[in-house]
C-alpha positions as CSV (number, residue, x, y, z in Angstrom):
1,X,32.0,94.9,125.9
2,X,33.3,98.4,125.9
3,X,36.5,97.2,127.4
4,X,36.8,94.6,124.7
5,X,36.3,97.1,122.0
6,X,38.9,99.4,123.4
7,X,41.4,96.5,123.7
8,X,40.7,95.6,120.1
9,X,41.3,99.1,119.0
10,X,44.6,99.3,120.8
11,X,45.8,96.0,119.2
12,X,44.7,97.3,115.8
13,X,46.7,100.5,116.2
14,X,49.8,98.6,117.4
15,X,49.6,96.3,114.5
16,X,49.3,99.1,112.0
17,X,52.3,100.9,113.7
18,X,54.4,97.8,113.7
19,X,53.6,97.1,110.0
20,X,54.4,100.7,109.2
21,X,57.8,100.5,111.0
22,X,58.7,97.3,109.2
23,X,57.6,98.8,105.9
24,X,59.7,101.9,106.6
25,X,62.8,99.8,107.6
26,X,62.4,97.7,104.4
27,X,62.0,100.9,102.3
28,X,65.0,102.5,104.0
29,X,67.1,99.4,103.3
30,X,65.9,99.4,99.7
31,X,66.7,103.1,99.3
32,X,70.2,102.5,100.8
33,X,70.9,99.8,98.2
34,X,69.4,101.9,95.4
35,X,71.8,104.7,96.4
36,X,74.7,102.8,94.9
37,X,72.9,101.1,92.0
38,X,75.1,101.1,89.0
39,X,78.0,102.7,90.9
40,X,81.6,101.6,90.1
41,X,84.6,102.9,92.0
42,X,87.5,103.2,89.6
43,X,90.9,102.8,91.3
44,X,94.3,103.6,89.7
45,X,97.5,101.8,90.7
46,X,101.1,102.0,89.5
47,X,102.1,98.6,88.3
48,X,100.4,95.3,88.8
49,X,102.0,93.9,91.9
50,X,103.0,95.0,95.4
51,X,100.6,95.6,98.2
52,X,97.8,96.3,95.8
53,X,98.6,93.2,93.9
54,X,98.0,91.2,97.1
55,X,94.8,93.1,97.8
56,X,93.5,92.5,94.3
57,X,94.3,88.8,94.5
58,X,92.5,88.5,97.8
59,X,89.7,90.7,96.6
60,X,89.7,92.8,99.8
61,X,88.3,95.8,98.1
62,X,85.8,93.9,96.1
63,X,84.5,92.1,99.2
64,X,83.9,95.3,101.1
65,X,82.4,97.3,98.3
66,X,80.2,94.4,97.2
67,X,78.4,94.7,100.5
68,X,77.1,98.0,99.3
69,X,76.4,96.8,95.8
70,X,79.4,98.8,94.4
71,X,81.7,97.4,91.7
72,X,85.5,97.9,91.7
73,X,87.4,98.6,88.5
74,X,91.2,98.6,88.5
75,X,93.5,100.5,86.0
76,X,97.3,100.2,85.9
77,X,99.6,103.2,85.1
78,X,103.3,103.7,84.9
79,X,103.4,107.0,86.7
80,X,101.3,109.8,88.2
81,X,100.6,112.2,85.3
82,X,98.5,109.7,83.3
83,X,96.4,109.1,86.4
84,X,95.4,112.8,86.8
85,X,94.6,112.9,83.1
86,X,92.2,109.9,83.6
87,X,90.7,111.7,86.6
88,X,90.1,114.8,84.4
89,X,88.2,112.7,81.9
90,X,86.1,111.0,84.7
91,X,87.8,107.6,84.0
92,X,89.3,107.4,87.4
93,X,88.0,108.1,90.9
94,X,90.9,107.3,93.2
95,X,94.7,107.2,92.7
96,X,97.9,107.0,94.7
97,X,100.7,109.1,93.3
98,X,103.6,111.5,94.1
99,X,103.5,115.2,95.0
100,X,104.4,116.7,91.6
101,X,101.5,115.2,89.6
102,X,99.1,116.4,92.3
103,X,100.4,120.0,92.0
104,X,100.3,119.9,88.2
105,X,96.7,118.6,88.4
106,X,95.6,121.4,90.6
107,X,97.3,124.0,88.5
108,X,95.6,122.6,85.4
109,X,92.2,122.9,87.1
110,X,91.6,119.2,87.5
111,X,89.1,118.9,90.3
112,X,90.8,116.7,92.9
113,X,91.1,116.3,96.7
114,X,94.2,115.1,98.6
115,X,92.7,112.7,101.0
116,X,95.7,111.0,102.8
117,X,99.5,110.8,102.8
118,X,101.0,107.4,102.0
119,X,104.7,108.0,101.8
120,X,106.9,110.3,104.0
121,X,109.1,111.3,101.0
122,X,112.5,111.5,102.5
123,X,114.4,108.8,100.6
124,X,112.0,107.4,98.1
125,X,113.3,109.6,95.2
126,X,117.0,109.8,94.2
127,X,119.4,110.6,91.4
128,X,121.2,107.5,90.2
129,X,124.5,107.2,88.3
130,X,126.1,104.1,86.9
131,X,128.1,101.9,89.3
132,X,131.3,102.8,87.5
133,X,130.6,106.6,87.6
134,X,133.2,108.8,89.3
135,X,130.7,111.6,89.9
136,X,130.5,112.7,93.6
137,X,127.9,115.4,93.4
138,X,125.3,116.9,91.1
139,X,127.8,119.5,89.8
140,X,129.9,116.6,88.3
141,X,127.1,115.9,85.9
142,X,127.4,119.2,84.1
143,X,126.9,118.6,80.3
144,X,125.7,115.1,80.9
145,X,122.3,113.5,80.0
146,X,119.8,113.0,82.9
147,X,116.7,110.9,82.4
148,X,113.5,111.8,84.3
149,X,109.8,111.3,83.9
150,X,108.2,114.6,83.3
151,X,105.5,115.6,85.8
152,X,106.6,113.0,88.3
153,X,107.9,113.6,91.9
154,X,111.4,112.8,90.6
155,X,111.0,115.6,88.1
156,X,110.3,118.1,90.9
157,X,113.2,116.6,93.0
158,X,115.6,117.0,90.1
159,X,114.7,120.6,89.3
160,X,114.6,121.7,92.9
161,X,117.9,119.9,93.5
162,X,119.5,121.8,90.6
163,X,118.4,125.1,92.1
164,X,119.5,124.1,95.6
165,X,122.9,123.3,94.2
166,X,123.2,126.8,92.6
167,X,123.0,125.3,89.0
168,X,120.7,125.8,86.0
169,X,118.7,123.5,83.8
170,X,120.9,124.5,80.9
171,X,123.9,122.9,82.7
172,X,122.5,119.5,81.8
173,X,120.8,117.7,79.0
174,X,117.5,116.5,80.6
175,X,115.7,113.8,78.7
176,X,112.1,113.0,79.5
177,X,111.5,109.2,79.7
178,X,109.0,106.9,81.3
179,X,110.6,104.2,83.6
180,X,110.4,101.4,81.1
181,X,112.3,103.6,78.6
182,X,114.7,105.1,81.2
183,X,115.9,101.7,82.6
184,X,117.4,100.3,79.4
185,X,118.8,103.8,78.5
186,X,120.5,103.9,81.9
187,X,121.9,100.4,81.6
188,X,123.3,100.9,78.0
189,X,124.8,104.3,78.7
190,X,122.1,106.2,76.7
191,X,121.9,108.5,79.7
192,X,124.5,109.4,82.3
193,X,122.1,109.6,85.3
194,X,118.5,108.9,86.2
195,X,116.2,110.8,88.6
196,X,113.7,108.2,89.7
197,X,111.9,106.5,92.6
198,X,111.7,103.0,94.2
199,X,111.9,100.2,93.4
200,X,114.2,101.4,90.6
201,X,116.5,103.1,93.1
202,X,117.1,99.9,95.2
203,X,116.9,97.6,92.2
204,X,119.8,99.4,90.5
205,X,121.8,100.0,93.6
206,X,121.7,96.4,94.9
207,X,122.4,94.8,91.5
208,X,125.4,97.1,91.0
209,X,123.9,98.7,87.9
210,X,123.8,102.1,89.6
211,X,124.4,104.0,92.8
212,X,122.7,106.9,94.6
213,X,124.4,110.2,93.9
214,X,122.0,112.1,96.1
215,X,118.5,111.8,97.4
216,X,115.8,113.9,99.0
217,X,117.3,113.7,102.5
218,X,120.6,115.0,101.3
219,X,119.1,117.8,99.2
220,X,116.4,118.7,101.7
221,X,113.7,118.1,99.1
222,X,110.8,116.0,100.3
223,X,108.8,113.9,97.8
224,X,105.7,112.7,99.7
225,X,103.0,110.6,98.0
226,X,99.3,110.9,98.5
227,X,96.0,109.4,97.8
228,X,93.8,111.7,95.7
229,X,90.1,111.4,94.7
230,X,88.1,113.0,92.0
231,X,86.3,115.8,93.8
232,X,82.8,115.1,92.4
233,X,83.1,111.4,93.4
234,X,84.3,112.2,96.9
235,X,81.6,114.8,97.5
236,X,78.8,112.5,96.2
237,X,80.1,109.3,97.9
238,X,82.1,110.3,100.9
239,X,81.4,107.0,102.6
240,X,82.9,105.1,99.6
241,X,86.1,107.2,99.7
242,X,86.4,106.5,103.5
243,X,85.8,102.8,102.8
244,X,88.6,102.8,100.3
245,X,91.0,104.2,102.9
246,X,89.8,101.6,105.4
247,X,90.6,98.7,103.1
248,X,94.0,100.3,102.3
249,X,94.7,100.3,106.0
250,X,93.9,96.6,106.0
251,X,96.3,96.0,103.2
252,X,99.1,98.0,104.9
253,X,98.5,96.0,108.1
254,X,98.9,92.8,106.2
255,X,102.2,94.0,104.7
256,X,103.5,95.1,108.1
257,X,102.5,92.0,109.9
258,X,103.7,89.6,107.2
259,X,106.9,91.3,106.1
260,X,108.7,88.1,105.2
261,X,105.8,86.9,103.0
262,X,105.4,90.3,101.4
263,X,109.1,90.5,100.7
264,X,109.2,87.0,99.0
265,X,106.0,87.8,97.1
266,X,107.2,91.2,95.7
267,X,110.6,89.8,94.8
268,X,109.0,87.0,92.8
269,X,106.6,89.4,91.1
270,X,109.5,91.5,89.8
271,X,112.0,88.6,89.4
272,X,114.5,90.4,91.6
273,X,116.4,89.5,94.8
274,X,114.5,89.8,98.1
275,X,117.2,92.2,99.3
276,X,116.0,94.7,96.7
277,X,112.5,94.6,98.3
278,X,114.0,94.9,101.8
279,X,115.8,98.0,100.6
280,X,112.6,99.4,99.2
281,X,110.9,98.9,102.5
282,X,113.7,100.9,104.2
283,X,113.4,103.8,101.8
284,X,109.6,103.9,101.4
285,X,107.4,102.4,104.1
286,X,103.8,102.7,103.2
287,X,101.6,104.8,105.6
288,X,98.1,106.1,105.5
289,X,97.7,109.2,107.6
290,X,96.1,112.7,107.6
291,X,98.1,115.4,105.8
292,X,99.8,117.6,108.4
293,X,100.3,121.4,108.3
294,X,104.0,120.8,107.8
295,X,103.5,118.6,104.8
296,X,101.0,121.1,103.3
297,X,103.7,123.8,103.8
298,X,106.3,121.6,102.1
299,X,103.9,120.9,99.2
300,X,103.3,124.6,98.9
301,X,107.0,125.2,98.5
302,X,107.1,122.8,95.7
303,X,104.1,124.5,94.1
304,X,105.7,127.9,94.4
305,X,108.9,126.6,92.9
306,X,107.2,125.0,90.0
307,X,105.4,128.2,89.2
308,X,108.6,130.2,89.4
309,X,110.3,128.0,86.9
310,X,107.1,128.2,84.7
311,X,106.5,124.5,84.9
312,X,102.9,125.2,86.0
313,X,100.9,128.1,84.6
314,X,99.3,129.6,87.7
315,X,99.9,130.0,91.4
316,X,97.9,127.6,93.6
317,X,97.1,127.1,97.2
318,X,97.4,123.4,98.0
319,X,95.6,123.8,101.3
320,X,92.4,124.3,99.2
321,X,92.4,120.8,97.9
322,X,93.6,119.1,101.1
323,X,90.7,117.3,102.9
324,X,91.4,115.1,105.9
325,X,87.8,114.2,106.7
326,X,87.9,110.9,104.9
327,X,91.1,109.5,106.5
328,X,90.1,110.7,109.9
329,X,86.8,108.9,109.5
330,X,88.6,105.8,108.3
331,X,91.0,105.8,111.3
332,X,88.2,106.5,113.8
333,X,86.2,103.4,112.7
334,X,88.5,100.8,111.0
335,X,87.2,97.7,109.4
336,X,86.3,94.9,111.8
């Protein structure tokens, strides 16, 4: 009888323990789900098509974030500066943009983190002139009108290029235009040159509307692009930022493995020849890698230059906002 009572007691203890474990697991799962209750990740993109257009159509981001109960909200922009403004007002959590908007944002005190590098920046920015132009070098544009989007990576490229050539801003008439304003101005002769990025470089070069006078490789001015995140969002939800980068890697892999399909798709989106897209791939192949010390050093040169010409109001240390932990985690454990 005593043995029976002891066995019964042991079974009772094991039952309570098992029930408790199941309850704890259920509670833990519930708490994990509640962690993201009401959370929306707000993603900014430039334009509606391209690689992100494919990802949005296939709902790659939505599918992964939905597993955590997180909603995805997309917002389209023409250039980088409006993106950083949206981050400043908590209307955007993640954005892909050029080097100059990142520097301007840090100098303005906007709390951001640079979380990965997505363009090398050698040939993706250039100075265009009309196809009929006789200009051979930047000096030949003295007294001419040059269009550029203020605060963009092309803006930094133009001003650093002017300095590298031993010239001054006053030697030119620089007109600040968004791409949708600059393109018709360039085509109609409203401006004599245009500092811009792809696909506008390749589009104008291959259609004969323009030609490259000089680019970053020739001037020795790099214009890398990055993914940035709103600091508060990244610090509160590091795993969501990492997940974003994982899905981006999936999108890049699709583009790399399906180049012909991607080329045809992007050409149809923009109603331009496939050769234009092929040229864009050659100038600006998408990557998603940690930010190296060399890139940080180059970015610091740009920041110092922008401070010296009084385009930003204070000196900054770009290394303070560079954080590779998210991309390193994404590369370590990619999506299955």
